[in-house]
Chimera marker file (.cmm) of the C-alpha trace (Angstrom):
<marker_set name="trace">
<marker id="1" x="6.791" y="-4.006" z="11.509" r="1" g="1" b="0" radius="0.5"/>
<marker id="2" x="6.578" y="-4.788" z="7.791" r="1" g="1" b="0" radius="0.5"/>
<marker id="3" x="3.413" y="-3.997" z="5.872" r="1" g="1" b="0" radius="0.5"/>
<marker id="4" x="1.584" y="-6.660" z="3.905" r="1" g="1" b="0" radius="0.5"/>
<marker id="5" x="2.933" y="-5.020" z="0.724" r="1" g="1" b="0" radius="0.5"/>
<marker id="6" x="6.531" y="-5.274" z="1.947" r="1" g="1" b="0" radius="0.5"/>
<marker id="7" x="5.934" y="-8.960" z="2.660" r="1" g="1" b="0" radius="0.5"/>
<marker id="8" x="4.487" y="-9.387" z="-0.843" r="1" g="1" b="0" radius="0.5"/>
<marker id="9" x="7.492" y="-7.672" z="-2.462" r="1" g="1" b="0" radius="0.5"/>
<marker id="10" x="9.866" y="-9.889" z="-0.445" r="1" g="1" b="0" radius="0.5"/>
<marker id="11" x="8.014" y="-13.026" z="-1.550" r="1" g="1" b="0" radius="0.5"/>
<marker id="12" x="6.856" y="-13.827" z="1.991" r="1" g="1" b="0" radius="0.5"/>
<marker id="13" x="3.234" y="-13.626" z="0.823" r="1" g="1" b="0" radius="0.5"/>
<marker id="14" x="2.319" y="-14.867" z="-2.662" r="1" g="1" b="0" radius="0.5"/>
<marker id="15" x="1.184" y="-12.417" z="-5.325" r="1" g="1" b="0" radius="0.5"/>
<marker id="16" x="0.509" y="-12.227" z="-9.036" r="1" g="1" b="0" radius="0.5"/>
<marker id="17" x="3.621" y="-10.276" z="-10.044" r="1" g="1" b="0" radius="0.5"/>
<marker id="18" x="3.413" y="-8.276" z="-13.264" r="1" g="1" b="0" radius="0.5"/>
<marker id="19" x="6.667" y="-6.252" z="-13.084" r="1" g="1" b="0" radius="0.5"/>
<marker id="20" x="9.660" y="-5.719" z="-10.836" r="1" g="1" b="0" radius="0.5"/>
<marker id="21" x="13.014" y="-4.013" z="-10.613" r="1" g="1" b="0" radius="0.5"/>
<marker id="22" x="15.423" y="-3.378" z="-7.734" r="1" g="1" b="0" radius="0.5"/>
<marker id="23" x="13.306" y="-0.599" z="-6.202" r="1" g="1" b="0" radius="0.5"/>
<marker id="24" x="9.689" y="-1.208" z="-7.222" r="1" g="1" b="0" radius="0.5"/>
<marker id="25" x="7.187" y="-4.029" z="-7.501" r="1" g="1" b="0" radius="0.5"/>
<marker id="26" x="3.868" y="-4.359" z="-9.346" r="1" g="1" b="0" radius="0.5"/>
<marker id="27" x="1.240" y="-7.024" z="-8.769" r="1" g="1" b="0" radius="0.5"/>
<marker id="28" x="-2.416" y="-7.679" z="-9.456" r="1" g="1" b="0" radius="0.5"/>
<marker id="29" x="-4.952" y="-6.441" z="-6.929" r="1" g="1" b="0" radius="0.5"/>
<marker id="30" x="-6.735" y="-9.534" z="-5.557" r="1" g="1" b="0" radius="0.5"/>
<marker id="31" x="-9.982" y="-7.545" z="-5.249" r="1" g="1" b="0" radius="0.5"/>
<marker id="32" x="-9.908" y="-5.892" z="-8.686" r="1" g="1" b="0" radius="0.5"/>
<marker id="33" x="-12.267" y="-3.323" z="-10.113" r="1" g="1" b="0" radius="0.5"/>
<marker id="34" x="-11.363" y="-4.624" z="-13.586" r="1" g="1" b="0" radius="0.5"/>
<marker id="35" x="-9.271" y="-7.413" z="-15.037" r="1" g="1" b="0" radius="0.5"/>
<marker id="36" x="-5.673" y="-6.221" z="-14.917" r="1" g="1" b="0" radius="0.5"/>
<marker id="37" x="-6.120" y="-3.895" z="-11.898" r="1" g="1" b="0" radius="0.5"/>
<marker id="38" x="-2.540" y="-3.546" z="-10.723" r="1" g="1" b="0" radius="0.5"/>
<marker id="39" x="-0.854" y="-2.127" z="-7.626" r="1" g="1" b="0" radius="0.5"/>
<marker id="40" x="2.586" y="-0.514" z="-7.870" r="1" g="1" b="0" radius="0.5"/>
<marker id="41" x="4.707" y="-0.066" z="-4.742" r="1" g="1" b="0" radius="0.5"/>
<marker id="42" x="8.172" y="1.007" z="-3.650" r="1" g="1" b="0" radius="0.5"/>
<marker id="43" x="9.946" y="-2.020" z="-2.170" r="1" g="1" b="0" radius="0.5"/>
<marker id="44" x="12.049" y="-0.285" z="0.458" r="1" g="1" b="0" radius="0.5"/>
<marker id="45" x="9.835" y="2.547" z="1.711" r="1" g="1" b="0" radius="0.5"/>
<marker id="46" x="6.793" y="1.861" z="3.856" r="1" g="1" b="0" radius="0.5"/>
<marker id="47" x="5.448" y="5.397" z="4.230" r="1" g="1" b="0" radius="0.5"/>
<marker id="48" x="1.697" y="5.469" z="3.705" r="1" g="1" b="0" radius="0.5"/>
<marker id="49" x="1.564" y="8.863" z="1.968" r="1" g="1" b="0" radius="0.5"/>
<marker id="50" x="3.024" y="9.233" z="-1.505" r="1" g="1" b="0" radius="0.5"/>
<marker id="51" x="3.970" y="12.879" z="-1.001" r="1" g="1" b="0" radius="0.5"/>
<marker id="52" x="6.177" y="11.937" z="1.952" r="1" g="1" b="0" radius="0.5"/>
<marker id="53" x="8.470" y="9.974" z="-0.365" r="1" g="1" b="0" radius="0.5"/>
<marker id="54" x="11.824" y="11.522" z="-1.131" r="1" g="1" b="0" radius="0.5"/>
<marker id="55" x="11.983" y="12.995" z="-4.619" r="1" g="1" b="0" radius="0.5"/>
<marker id="56" x="14.087" y="10.220" z="-6.153" r="1" g="1" b="0" radius="0.5"/>
<marker id="57" x="11.741" y="7.491" z="-4.880" r="1" g="1" b="0" radius="0.5"/>
<marker id="58" x="8.650" y="9.452" z="-5.925" r="1" g="1" b="0" radius="0.5"/>
<marker id="59" x="9.971" y="10.099" z="-9.440" r="1" g="1" b="0" radius="0.5"/>
<marker id="60" x="11.201" y="6.507" z="-9.772" r="1" g="1" b="0" radius="0.5"/>
<marker id="61" x="7.844" y="5.118" z="-8.645" r="1" g="1" b="0" radius="0.5"/>
<marker id="62" x="5.995" y="7.279" z="-11.172" r="1" g="1" b="0" radius="0.5"/>
<marker id="63" x="8.349" y="6.272" z="-13.998" r="1" g="1" b="0" radius="0.5"/>
<marker id="64" x="8.008" y="2.590" z="-13.095" r="1" g="1" b="0" radius="0.5"/>
<marker id="65" x="4.192" y="2.899" z="-12.878" r="1" g="1" b="0" radius="0.5"/>
<marker id="66" x="4.169" y="4.519" z="-16.327" r="1" g="1" b="0" radius="0.5"/>
<marker id="67" x="5.964" y="1.511" z="-17.840" r="1" g="1" b="0" radius="0.5"/>
<marker id="68" x="3.639" y="-0.874" z="-16.043" r="1" g="1" b="0" radius="0.5"/>
<marker id="69" x="0.597" y="1.085" z="-17.278" r="1" g="1" b="0" radius="0.5"/>
<marker id="70" x="1.825" y="0.717" z="-20.867" r="1" g="1" b="0" radius="0.5"/>
<marker id="71" x="2.195" y="-3.029" z="-20.290" r="1" g="1" b="0" radius="0.5"/>
<marker id="72" x="-1.287" y="-3.262" z="-18.755" r="1" g="1" b="0" radius="0.5"/>
<marker id="73" x="-2.827" y="-1.405" z="-21.713" r="1" g="1" b="0" radius="0.5"/>
<marker id="74" x="-1.048" y="-3.685" z="-24.185" r="1" g="1" b="0" radius="0.5"/>
<marker id="75" x="-2.133" y="-6.832" z="-22.335" r="1" g="1" b="0" radius="0.5"/>
<marker id="76" x="-5.692" y="-5.969" z="-21.306" r="1" g="1" b="0" radius="0.5"/>
<marker id="77" x="-8.237" y="-4.642" z="-23.800" r="1" g="1" b="0" radius="0.5"/>
<marker id="78" x="-9.180" y="-1.172" z="-22.570" r="1" g="1" b="0" radius="0.5"/>
<marker id="79" x="-9.504" y="2.425" z="-23.734" r="1" g="1" b="0" radius="0.5"/>
<marker id="80" x="-7.192" y="3.771" z="-21.031" r="1" g="1" b="0" radius="0.5"/>
<marker id="81" x="-5.461" y="2.863" z="-17.827" r="1" g="1" b="0" radius="0.5"/>
<marker id="82" x="-6.654" y="4.994" z="-14.946" r="1" g="1" b="0" radius="0.5"/>
<marker id="83" x="-4.404" y="5.897" z="-12.060" r="1" g="1" b="0" radius="0.5"/>
<marker id="84" x="-5.291" y="6.561" z="-8.435" r="1" g="1" b="0" radius="0.5"/>
<marker id="85" x="-3.353" y="6.966" z="-5.230" r="1" g="1" b="0" radius="0.5"/>
<marker id="86" x="-5.455" y="6.607" z="-2.130" r="1" g="1" b="0" radius="0.5"/>
<marker id="87" x="-3.343" y="4.758" z="0.414" r="1" g="1" b="0" radius="0.5"/>
<marker id="88" x="-6.036" y="4.572" z="3.019" r="1" g="1" b="0" radius="0.5"/>
<marker id="89" x="-6.426" y="0.798" z="3.344" r="1" g="1" b="0" radius="0.5"/>
<marker id="90" x="-2.773" y="-0.326" z="3.543" r="1" g="1" b="0" radius="0.5"/>
<marker id="91" x="-0.144" y="1.870" z="5.229" r="1" g="1" b="0" radius="0.5"/>
<marker id="92" x="2.280" y="1.607" z="2.321" r="1" g="1" b="0" radius="0.5"/>
<marker id="93" x="2.350" y="3.951" z="-0.676" r="1" g="1" b="0" radius="0.5"/>
<marker id="94" x="0.729" y="2.280" z="-3.656" r="1" g="1" b="0" radius="0.5"/>
<marker id="95" x="-0.533" y="3.338" z="-7.037" r="1" g="1" b="0" radius="0.5"/>
<marker id="96" x="-3.639" y="1.736" z="-8.517" r="1" g="1" b="0" radius="0.5"/>
<marker id="97" x="-3.564" y="1.151" z="-12.288" r="1" g="1" b="0" radius="0.5"/>
<marker id="98" x="-7.033" y="0.227" z="-13.526" r="1" g="1" b="0" radius="0.5"/>
<marker id="99" x="-7.949" y="-0.695" z="-17.114" r="1" g="1" b="0" radius="0.5"/>
<marker id="100" x="-10.914" y="1.472" z="-18.111" r="1" g="1" b="0" radius="0.5"/>
<marker id="101" x="-13.643" y="1.380" z="-20.709" r="1" g="1" b="0" radius="0.5"/>
<marker id="102" x="-15.519" y="4.260" z="-19.039" r="1" g="1" b="0" radius="0.5"/>
<marker id="103" x="-14.829" y="6.659" z="-16.168" r="1" g="1" b="0" radius="0.5"/>
<marker id="104" x="-17.312" y="4.687" z="-14.048" r="1" g="1" b="0" radius="0.5"/>
<marker id="105" x="-14.951" y="1.714" z="-14.085" r="1" g="1" b="0" radius="0.5"/>
<marker id="106" x="-12.795" y="3.523" z="-11.539" r="1" g="1" b="0" radius="0.5"/>
<marker id="107" x="-15.334" y="3.581" z="-8.731" r="1" g="1" b="0" radius="0.5"/>
<marker id="108" x="-13.779" y="2.103" z="-5.600" r="1" g="1" b="0" radius="0.5"/>
<marker id="109" x="-17.251" y="1.648" z="-4.084" r="1" g="1" b="0" radius="0.5"/>
<marker id="110" x="-18.490" y="-0.799" z="-6.707" r="1" g="1" b="0" radius="0.5"/>
<marker id="111" x="-18.398" y="-4.566" z="-6.277" r="1" g="1" b="0" radius="0.5"/>
<marker id="112" x="-15.046" y="-6.154" z="-6.957" r="1" g="1" b="0" radius="0.5"/>
<marker id="113" x="-14.502" y="-8.901" z="-9.506" r="1" g="1" b="0" radius="0.5"/>
<marker id="114" x="-14.004" y="-12.459" z="-8.398" r="1" g="1" b="0" radius="0.5"/>
<marker id="115" x="-11.439" y="-14.222" z="-10.579" r="1" g="1" b="0" radius="0.5"/>
<marker id="116" x="-10.001" y="-17.703" z="-10.410" r="1" g="1" b="0" radius="0.5"/>
<marker id="117" x="-6.349" y="-18.308" z="-9.695" r="1" g="1" b="0" radius="0.5"/>
<marker id="118" x="-5.944" y="-19.387" z="-13.311" r="1" g="1" b="0" radius="0.5"/>
<marker id="119" x="-7.432" y="-16.100" z="-14.547" r="1" g="1" b="0" radius="0.5"/>
<marker id="120" x="-5.133" y="-14.081" z="-12.284" r="1" g="1" b="0" radius="0.5"/>
<marker id="121" x="-2.116" y="-16.095" z="-13.445" r="1" g="1" b="0" radius="0.5"/>
<marker id="122" x="-2.979" y="-15.650" z="-17.129" r="1" g="1" b="0" radius="0.5"/>
<marker id="123" x="-3.495" y="-11.885" z="-16.744" r="1" g="1" b="0" radius="0.5"/>
<marker id="124" x="-0.282" y="-11.488" z="-14.733" r="1" g="1" b="0" radius="0.5"/>
<marker id="125" x="1.703" y="-13.434" z="-17.335" r="1" g="1" b="0" radius="0.5"/>
<marker id="126" x="0.268" y="-11.338" z="-20.172" r="1" g="1" b="0" radius="0.5"/>
<marker id="127" x="1.197" y="-8.086" z="-18.434" r="1" g="1" b="0" radius="0.5"/>
<marker id="128" x="4.657" y="-9.448" z="-17.510" r="1" g="1" b="0" radius="0.5"/>
<marker id="129" x="5.254" y="-10.400" z="-21.160" r="1" g="1" b="0" radius="0.5"/>
<marker id="130" x="4.360" y="-6.862" z="-22.287" r="1" g="1" b="0" radius="0.5"/>
<marker id="131" x="6.478" y="-5.301" z="-19.530" r="1" g="1" b="0" radius="0.5"/>
<marker id="132" x="9.514" y="-7.321" z="-20.614" r="1" g="1" b="0" radius="0.5"/>
<marker id="133" x="9.052" y="-6.086" z="-24.192" r="1" g="1" b="0" radius="0.5"/>
<marker id="134" x="9.303" y="-2.431" z="-23.167" r="1" g="1" b="0" radius="0.5"/>
<marker id="135" x="12.435" y="-2.823" z="-21.063" r="1" g="1" b="0" radius="0.5"/>
<link id1="1" id2="2" r="1" g="1" b="0" radius="0.2"/>
<link id1="2" id2="3" r="1" g="1" b="0" radius="0.2"/>
<link id1="3" id2="4" r="1" g="1" b="0" radius="0.2"/>
<link id1="4" id2="5" r="1" g="1" b="0" radius="0.2"/>
<link id1="5" id2="6" r="1" g="1" b="0" radius="0.2"/>
<link id1="6" id2="7" r="1" g="1" b="0" radius="0.2"/>
<link id1="7" id2="8" r="1" g="1" b="0" radius="0.2"/>
<link id1="8" id2="9" r="1" g="1" b="0" radius="0.2"/>
<link id1="9" id2="10" r="1" g="1" b="0" radius="0.2"/>
<link id1="10" id2="11" r="1" g="1" b="0" radius="0.2"/>
<link id1="11" id2="12" r="1" g="1" b="0" radius="0.2"/>
<link id1="12" id2="13" r="1" g="1" b="0" radius="0.2"/>
<link id1="13" id2="14" r="1" g="1" b="0" radius="0.2"/>
<link id1="14" id2="15" r="1" g="1" b="0" radius="0.2"/>
<link id1="15" id2="16" r="1" g="1" b="0" radius="0.2"/>
<link id1="16" id2="17" r="1" g="1" b="0" radius="0.2"/>
<link id1="17" id2="18" r="1" g="1" b="0" radius="0.2"/>
<link id1="18" id2="19" r="1" g="1" b="0" radius="0.2"/>
<link id1="19" id2="20" r="1" g="1" b="0" radius="0.2"/>
<link id1="20" id2="21" r="1" g="1" b="0" radius="0.2"/>
<link id1="21" id2="22" r="1" g="1" b="0" radius="0.2"/>
<link id1="22" id2="23" r="1" g="1" b="0" radius="0.2"/>
<link id1="23" id2="24" r="1" g="1" b="0" radius="0.2"/>
<link id1="24" id2="25" r="1" g="1" b="0" radius="0.2"/>
<link id1="25" id2="26" r="1" g="1" b="0" radius="0.2"/>
<link id1="26" id2="27" r="1" g="1" b="0" radius="0.2"/>
<link id1="27" id2="28" r="1" g="1" b="0" radius="0.2"/>
<link id1="28" id2="29" r="1" g="1" b="0" radius="0.2"/>
<link id1="29" id2="30" r="1" g="1" b="0" radius="0.2"/>
<link id1="30" id2="31" r="1" g="1" b="0" radius="0.2"/>
<link id1="31" id2="32" r="1" g="1" b="0" radius="0.2"/>
<link id1="32" id2="33" r="1" g="1" b="0" radius="0.2"/>
<link id1="33" id2="34" r="1" g="1" b="0" radius="0.2"/>
<link id1="34" id2="35" r="1" g="1" b="0" radius="0.2"/>
<link id1="35" id2="36" r="1" g="1" b="0" radius="0.2"/>
<link id1="36" id2="37" r="1" g="1" b="0" radius="0.2"/>
<link id1="37" id2="38" r="1" g="1" b="0" radius="0.2"/>
<link id1="38" id2="39" r="1" g="1" b="0" radius="0.2"/>
<link id1="39" id2="40" r="1" g="1" b="0" radius="0.2"/>
<link id1="40" id2="41" r="1" g="1" b="0" radius="0.2"/>
<link id1="41" id2="42" r="1" g="1" b="0" radius="0.2"/>
<link id1="42" id2="43" r="1" g="1" b="0" radius="0.2"/>
<link id1="43" id2="44" r="1" g="1" b="0" radius="0.2"/>
<link id1="44" id2="45" r="1" g="1" b="0" radius="0.2"/>
<link id1="45" id2="46" r="1" g="1" b="0" radius="0.2"/>
<link id1="46" id2="47" r="1" g="1" b="0" radius="0.2"/>
<link id1="47" id2="48" r="1" g="1" b="0" radius="0.2"/>
<link id1="48" id2="49" r="1" g="1" b="0" radius="0.2"/>
<link id1="49" id2="50" r="1" g="1" b="0" radius="0.2"/>
<link id1="50" id2="51" r="1" g="1" b="0" radius="0.2"/>
<link id1="51" id2="52" r="1" g="1" b="0" radius="0.2"/>
<link id1="52" id2="53" r="1" g="1" b="0" radius="0.2"/>
<link id1="53" id2="54" r="1" g="1" b="0" radius="0.2"/>
<link id1="54" id2="55" r="1" g="1" b="0" radius="0.2"/>
<link id1="55" id2="56" r="1" g="1" b="0" radius="0.2"/>
<link id1="56" id2="57" r="1" g="1" b="0" radius="0.2"/>
<link id1="57" id2="58" r="1" g="1" b="0" radius="0.2"/>
<link id1="58" id2="59" r="1" g="1" b="0" radius="0.2"/>
<link id1="59" id2="60" r="1" g="1" b="0" radius="0.2"/>
<link id1="60" id2="61" r="1" g="1" b="0" radius="0.2"/>
<link id1="61" id2="62" r="1" g="1" b="0" radius="0.2"/>
<link id1="62" id2="63" r="1" g="1" b="0" radius="0.2"/>
<link id1="63" id2="64" r="1" g="1" b="0" radius="0.2"/>
<link id1="64" id2="65" r="1" g="1" b="0" radius="0.2"/>
<link id1="65" id2="66" r="1" g="1" b="0" radius="0.2"/>
<link id1="66" id2="67" r="1" g="1" b="0" radius="0.2"/>
<link id1="67" id2="68" r="1" g="1" b="0" radius="0.2"/>
<link id1="68" id2="69" r="1" g="1" b="0" radius="0.2"/>
<link id1="69" id2="70" r="1" g="1" b="0" radius="0.2"/>
<link id1="70" id2="71" r="1" g="1" b="0" radius="0.2"/>
<link id1="71" id2="72" r="1" g="1" b="0" radius="0.2"/>
<link id1="72" id2="73" r="1" g="1" b="0" radius="0.2"/>
<link id1="73" id2="74" r="1" g="1" b="0" radius="0.2"/>
<link id1="74" id2="75" r="1" g="1" b="0" radius="0.2"/>
<link id1="75" id2="76" r="1" g="1" b="0" radius="0.2"/>
<link id1="76" id2="77" r="1" g="1" b="0" radius="0.2"/>
<link id1="77" id2="78" r="1" g="1" b="0" radius="0.2"/>
<link id1="78" id2="79" r="1" g="1" b="0" radius="0.2"/>
<link id1="79" id2="80" r="1" g="1" b="0" radius="0.2"/>
<link id1="80" id2="81" r="1" g="1" b="0" radius="0.2"/>
<link id1="81" id2="82" r="1" g="1" b="0" radius="0.2"/>
<link id1="82" id2="83" r="1" g="1" b="0" radius="0.2"/>
<link id1="83" id2="84" r="1" g="1" b="0" radius="0.2"/>
<link id1="84" id2="85" r="1" g="1" b="0" radius="0.2"/>
<link id1="85" id2="86" r="1" g="1" b="0" radius="0.2"/>
<link id1="86" id2="87" r="1" g="1" b="0" radius="0.2"/>
<link id1="87" id2="88" r="1" g="1" b="0" radius="0.2"/>
<link id1="88" id2="89" r="1" g="1" b="0" radius="0.2"/>
<link id1="89" id2="90" r="1" g="1" b="0" radius="0.2"/>
<link id1="90" id2="91" r="1" g="1" b="0" radius="0.2"/>
<link id1="91" id2="92" r="1" g="1" b="0" radius="0.2"/>
<link id1="92" id2="93" r="1" g="1" b="0" radius="0.2"/>
<link id1="93" id2="94" r="1" g="1" b="0" radius="0.2"/>
<link id1="94" id2="95" r="1" g="1" b="0" radius="0.2"/>
<link id1="95" id2="96" r="1" g="1" b="0" radius="0.2"/>
<link id1="96" id2="97" r="1" g="1" b="0" radius="0.2"/>
<link id1="97" id2="98" r="1" g="1" b="0" radius="0.2"/>
<link id1="98" id2="99" r="1" g="1" b="0" radius="0.2"/>
<link id1="99" id2="100" r="1" g="1" b="0" radius="0.2"/>
<link id1="100" id2="101" r="1" g="1" b="0" radius="0.2"/>
<link id1="101" id2="102" r="1" g="1" b="0" radius="0.2"/>
<link id1="102" id2="103" r="1" g="1" b="0" radius="0.2"/>
<link id1="103" id2="104" r="1" g="1" b="0" radius="0.2"/>
<link id1="104" id2="105" r="1" g="1" b="0" radius="0.2"/>
<link id1="105" id2="106" r="1" g="1" b="0" radius="0.2"/>
<link id1="106" id2="107" r="1" g="1" b="0" radius="0.2"/>
<link id1="107" id2="108" r="1" g="1" b="0" radius="0.2"/>
<link id1="108" id2="109" r="1" g="1" b="0" radius="0.2"/>
<link id1="109" id2="110" r="1" g="1" b="0" radius="0.2"/>
<link id1="110" id2="111" r="1" g="1" b="0" radius="0.2"/>
<link id1="111" id2="112" r="1" g="1" b="0" radius="0.2"/>
<link id1="112" id2="113" r="1" g="1" b="0" radius="0.2"/>
<link id1="113" id2="114" r="1" g="1" b="0" radius="0.2"/>
<link id1="114" id2="115" r="1" g="1" b="0" radius="0.2"/>
<link id1="115" id2="116" r="1" g="1" b="0" radius="0.2"/>
<link id1="116" id2="117" r="1" g="1" b="0" radius="0.2"/>
<link id1="117" id2="118" r="1" g="1" b="0" radius="0.2"/>
<link id1="118" id2="119" r="1" g="1" b="0" radius="0.2"/>
<link id1="119" id2="120" r="1" g="1" b="0" radius="0.2"/>
<link id1="120" id2="121" r="1" g="1" b="0" radius="0.2"/>
<link id1="121" id2="122" r="1" g="1" b="0" radius="0.2"/>
<link id1="122" id2="123" r="1" g="1" b="0" radius="0.2"/>
<link id1="123" id2="124" r="1" g="1" b="0" radius="0.2"/>
<link id1="124" id2="125" r="1" g="1" b="0" radius="0.2"/>
<link id1="125" id2="126" r="1" g="1" b="0" radius="0.2"/>
<link id1="126" id2="127" r="1" g="1" b="0" radius="0.2"/>
<link id1="127" id2="128" r="1" g="1" b="0" radius="0.2"/>
<link id1="128" id2="129" r="1" g="1" b="0" radius="0.2"/>
<link id1="129" id2="130" r="1" g="1" b="0" radius="0.2"/>
<link id1="130" id2="131" r="1" g="1" b="0" radius="0.2"/>
<link id1="131" id2="132" r="1" g="1" b="0" radius="0.2"/>
<link id1="132" id2="133" r="1" g="1" b="0" radius="0.2"/>
<link id1="133" id2="134" r="1" g="1" b="0" radius="0.2"/>
<link id1="134" id2="135" r="1" g="1" b="0" radius="0.2"/>
</marker_set>
């Protein structure tokens, strides 16, 4: 059975896409820790543990996430983009990219932001525009 992330990548469930290629997909987290909090996933592999990925998929995912992180940093004012791989809540490998001002911004226990659809759309478009520039 497909995971929610596979359905998102296939367009069966709407998302705020920020980057995509044939193998990977990046979209805004709908319960973000910070504006621009992005999830990066492999499209065709549903394993829930990143270190189970074959080497080519793992390396490709990391390279894709790196490009997306550069786009996030260019689009969202922040000092850095933090990266985390937890994979506990959705059984599909995913990388969190979180714009940071301080280390405390990357606390998964803190309250999540509530943004309007218009805010999500504007952020996603800004990141997409930066991603396209670095291609």
